[in-house]
Structure formats: C-alpha cells, structure tokens
C-alpha positions as CSV (number, residue, x, y, z in Angstrom):
1,M,87.2,165.1,46.4
2,I,89.3,163.9,43.4
3,H,91.5,160.9,43.4
4,L,94.4,161.2,41.2
5,T,96.1,157.7,40.5
6,T,99.5,156.8,39.0
7,T,101.9,153.7,39.1
8,C,105.4,154.0,40.3
9,P,108.3,151.7,39.6
10,D,109.0,151.2,43.4
11,L,107.8,152.3,46.9
12,D,110.6,154.8,47.2
13,I,109.3,156.8,44.2
14,A,105.7,156.6,45.4
15,R,106.6,157.9,49.0
16,G,108.6,160.7,47.4
17,L,105.8,161.7,45.1
18,A,103.3,161.6,47.9
19,R,105.5,163.6,50.3
20,A,106.1,166.3,47.8
21,A,102.4,166.6,47.1
22,L,101.6,166.4,50.8
23,E,104.2,169.1,51.6
24,A,103.0,171.5,48.9
25,R,99.4,171.0,50.2
26,L,98.2,169.8,46.8
27,A,96.8,166.5,48.3
28,A,95.4,165.8,51.8
29,C,96.3,162.2,51.7
30,A,98.2,159.5,49.8
31,N,97.4,156.0,49.5
32,I,100.2,153.5,48.2
33,T,99.4,150.0,47.2
34,P,102.5,147.7,46.5
35,R,103.0,144.9,44.3
36,V,100.7,145.7,41.3
37,I,101.4,143.8,38.1
38,S,100.9,146.0,35.1
39,L,100.9,144.5,31.6
40,F,100.9,147.2,28.9
41,H,101.8,148.3,25.2
42,W,105.2,150.0,25.0
43,H,107.2,150.6,21.9
44,G,105.5,147.8,19.9
45,R,105.7,145.1,22.6
46,V,103.5,143.9,25.5
47,E,105.4,144.5,28.7
48,E,104.9,143.2,32.1
49,E,106.2,145.1,35.3
50,E,105.8,145.0,39.0
51,E,104.6,148.6,40.1
52,V,103.2,150.4,43.0
53,T,99.9,152.4,42.7
54,L,99.7,155.7,44.3
55,T,96.4,157.6,44.8
56,L,96.2,161.2,45.9
57,K,93.2,162.7,47.4
58,T,92.8,166.4,46.2
59,R,90.3,169.2,45.3
60,A,89.5,170.4,41.8
61,A,91.2,173.5,42.6
62,H,94.5,171.7,42.9
63,L,94.3,169.1,40.1
64,S,96.3,171.1,37.6
65,A,99.2,171.8,39.8
66,L,99.1,168.2,41.4
67,K,99.2,166.7,37.8
68,A,102.1,169.0,36.9
69,L,104.1,167.9,40.2
70,V,103.6,164.4,39.5
71,D,104.6,164.9,35.7
72,D,107.7,166.9,36.9
73,K,108.8,164.4,39.5
74,H,108.0,161.2,38.1
75,P,110.9,159.0,36.6
76,Y,108.8,157.5,33.7
77,D,108.9,159.0,30.2
78,L,105.0,158.8,30.4
79,P,103.6,158.8,33.8
80,V,100.1,157.7,33.1
81,M,97.6,159.6,35.5
82,T,93.9,159.1,35.8
83,W,91.5,161.1,38.1
84,E,88.0,160.8,39.3
85,R,85.5,162.8,41.2
86,V,84.4,160.7,44.1
87,E,81.6,161.2,46.6
88,T,82.5,161.6,50.3
89,T,81.0,162.6,53.6
90,P,80.7,166.1,54.5
91,D,83.3,165.8,57.2
92,A,86.0,164.3,54.9
93,A,85.2,167.1,52.4
94,A,85.9,169.6,55.1
95,W,89.0,167.8,56.2
96,L,90.3,167.6,52.5
97,S,89.5,171.3,52.1
98,E,91.3,172.3,55.3
99,E,94.3,170.3,54.7
100,T,94.7,171.5,51.0
101,G,94.3,175.5,52.1
102,G,90.5,175.4,51.3
103,D,88.2,178.3,50.6
C-alpha cells in the first residue's frame, strides 16, 4: 500500500480530487483532514495558510497515474505531493488490490 499525500486550499478541492481518484480506480480510499496550518517558503517569503490534507491509498502500479491526476486537477501552481509505502494487513492489501483493479 502506498499513501500519497498532498494539501489543498479547502475541503471542496480535496473532495473533488478524492472523487476523481476513486472514480478512476487509482485509489481505493481517501482520507481528508481539515484545518491544517501550513507554514512554507514561497517566492522569498514565509507564508502561513490554513489548508486541508488529502491522503490517497493506492498501489505502486497506479502511483504515476495518480500523481498525474493530482497534478492535472490541483489548483496550486506547485501541488507538493509526498508518498510512502506502508505496511498493512493481508486483508487490507487484498481490498486495495480489488478496488483498484488489481492483478
């Protein structure tokens, strides 16, 4: 299982990205965490924004396509995405594979 995480400007954007990924079967699940405070460098200044965190659960076979979908549909000039492989139970791995058109 791979968790791809990004931040969004608001809940509607996060929901839209989540639905697009789910409908395309590039993710089996989306977790949205509202009200994250982000501080970051942008164009020579330190900015502070309230954002929403979106985490999508996917498989390695779909990671490139999922990154492309998020990049294409995200409103930010630079949608920062991170991903990590996570351990899970055999049942959860089977569910992930089934819901994303697995082998």
